[in-house]
C-alpha positions in Angstrom: 185.6 34.8 131.3 183.0 32.9 132.6 181.0 34.4 129.5 183.1 32.8 127.2 183.4 29.4 128.3 179.7 30.0 128.5 179.3 30.9 124.7 181.6 28.3 123.8 179.3 25.6 125.6 176.6 26.8 124.0 177.6 26.8 120.6 179.9 23.7 120.9 176.6 22.0 122.1 175.1 23.1 118.2 176.1 19.9 115.9 176.3 21.9 113.2 178.9 24.2 114.8 181.1 21.7 116.3 181.1 19.5 113.0 183.0 22.8 111.8 185.1 23.6 114.6 186.2 20.0 114.7 186.9 20.2 111.1 188.9 23.4 111.5 191.2 21.9 114.6 192.1 18.5 113.0 192.6 20.3 109.8 194.8 22.7 111.2 196.1 20.4 114.0 197.4 17.7 111.2 198.7 20.7 109.0 201.0 21.8 113.0 202.3 18.4 113.9 203.6 17.3 110.4 205.3 20.9 110.1 206.3 20.4 113.4 207.9 16.6 112.2 209.5 18.1 109.4 211.2 21.0 111.0 212.5 18.8 113.7 214.1 16.1 111.7 215.4 19.0 109.2 217.3 21.2 112.4 218.7 17.8 113.6 220.1 16.2 110.1 221.1 19.8 109.5 223.4 19.8 112.5 221.0 22.2 115.3 223.3 22.1 118.0 220.7 22.4 120.5 216.7 21.6 121.9 216.7 25.3 123.0 217.4 26.3 119.3 214.9 23.7 117.6 212.0 25.1 120.5 212.6 28.4 118.8 212.3 27.6 115.6 209.4 25.3 116.3 207.1 28.3 118.3 208.1 30.1 114.9 206.1 27.8 113.2 204.2 27.5 116.2 203.1 31.2 115.9 202.8 31.6 111.7 200.7 28.3 111.5 198.2 29.5 114.5 197.9 33.2 113.2 197.0 31.7 110.0 194.8 29.1 110.9 193.0 32.0 113.3 193.3 35.3 110.4 191.8 32.6 107.8 189.1 31.2 109.4 188.0 34.2 110.6 188.2 36.5 107.6 186.3 32.9 105.5 183.9 32.8 108.3 183.4 36.5 108.6 182.3 36.5 104.7 179.9 32.8 105.0 178.3 34.7 107.4 177.3 38.1 106.4 176.2 36.2 102.8 173.7 34.4 105.4 172.7 37.2 107.1 172.2 38.8 103.6 170.4 36.2 102.4 168.2 35.7 105.1 167.7 39.5 105.0 166.0 39.5 101.8 164.0 36.2 102.4 162.5 38.4 105.5 162.7 42.0 104.2 164.3 43.2 107.4 167.6 44.5 108.9 169.3 41.8 111.3 171.7 44.3 112.4 172.4 44.2 115.7 170.3 41.1 116.3 170.0 38.0 118.2 170.9 36.3 114.8 173.8 38.3 114.2 175.5 38.3 117.6 175.2 34.4 117.6 176.9 34.5 114.2 179.6 36.3 115.7 179.8 34.2 118.2 180.2 31.1 116.0 183.1 32.7 113.7 184.8 33.5 117.0 184.2 29.6 118.6 185.6 28.4 114.8 188.8 31.0 114.9 190.1 30.0 118.2 189.6 26.1 117.4 191.2 26.6 114.1 194.1 28.0 116.1 194.3 25.6 118.8 195.1 22.7 116.6 198.6 23.6 114.8 199.6 24.9 118.4 198.8 21.3 119.9 200.4 20.4 117.0 203.7 21.9 116.8 203.8 22.3 120.5 203.3 18.7 121.8 206.4 17.2 119.3 208.9 20.3 120.6 208.7 19.0 124.1 211.4 16.4 124.3 213.5 19.5 123.1 213.3 20.7 127.1 216.2 18.1 127.8 218.0 17.6 124.9 221.5 17.4 125.8 221.2 16.3 129.3 218.4 13.9 129.8 218.7 12.8 126.1 220.8 13.4 123.4 219.4 15.6 120.1 218.9 12.3 117.9 217.4 11.6 120.5 214.9 14.1 121.1 213.9 13.9 117.6 212.9 10.0 117.7 210.7 10.4 120.7 209.3 13.8 118.8 208.8 12.2 116.0 206.8 9.5 117.1 204.6 12.1 120.0 203.7 13.6 116.3 202.7 10.0 115.4 201.4 9.8 118.4 199.2 13.0 118.3 198.4 12.1 114.7 196.9 8.9 116.0 194.9 10.6 118.2 192.8 13.1 115.7 192.7 10.3 113.7 191.2 8.0 116.0 188.9 10.4 117.1 187.6 10.9 114.3 187.0 7.3 113.5 185.3 7.5 116.5 182.4 10.4 115.6 181.9 8.4 112.0 181.5 4.7 113.5 184.9 3.8 111.4 187.3 1.4 113.4 189.3 3.8 115.5 192.6 2.6 115.4 192.3 2.0 111.6 192.0 5.8 111.3 194.6 6.3 113.9 197.2 4.2 112.3 195.8 5.8 108.5 196.5 9.4 110.3 199.6 8.3 111.9 201.4 6.8 108.6 201.3 10.4 107.5 204.0 11.9 110.2 206.0 8.7 109.3 206.2 9.9 105.2 207.2 13.1 106.5 209.8 12.3 108.9 211.3 9.7 105.7 211.6 12.2 102.8 212.9 14.6 105.3 215.7 11.9 105.7 216.7 11.9 102.0 216.7 15.6 101.3 219.3 17.6 100.5 222.1 18.7 103.6 
């Protein structure tokens, strides 16, 4: 476990690796959060009777989005790094199998896939938390409102982070990202059913 942590620290210390991992994390986290908001509003408006059912539906989405994020990035990065290694091999007229270059590329692929999968998990799971107490502490409608607020908050944090690293006004970027969650919630209000 310590070697995996060391690998993550070392590879995320490289700006090019960090930038790509950050993109995967935020992009897939954005997708997960918007999916979660859509599921929550749709489930409550459809009359799902308890928070446990909403959580089960949301967990299904988290598994699907998380698997998609990890698997697709693993395969994308596998193809890209193989092509890059081939170009290096051709330029150097040497075989790079089982070398530090190849092992490093494999580690980078692992980091990217992991960060890609964490984004949607966070984006789905945080908004689901009010449904742990739906029916006991809060009503289903109140849980939905809190959940949408949490989702908008998660999106806002993503936006603030991206705004801060790009020297934009972090609060403007936060509002822009959070607005997407509000739009998804409102659009779900107008769906038939």
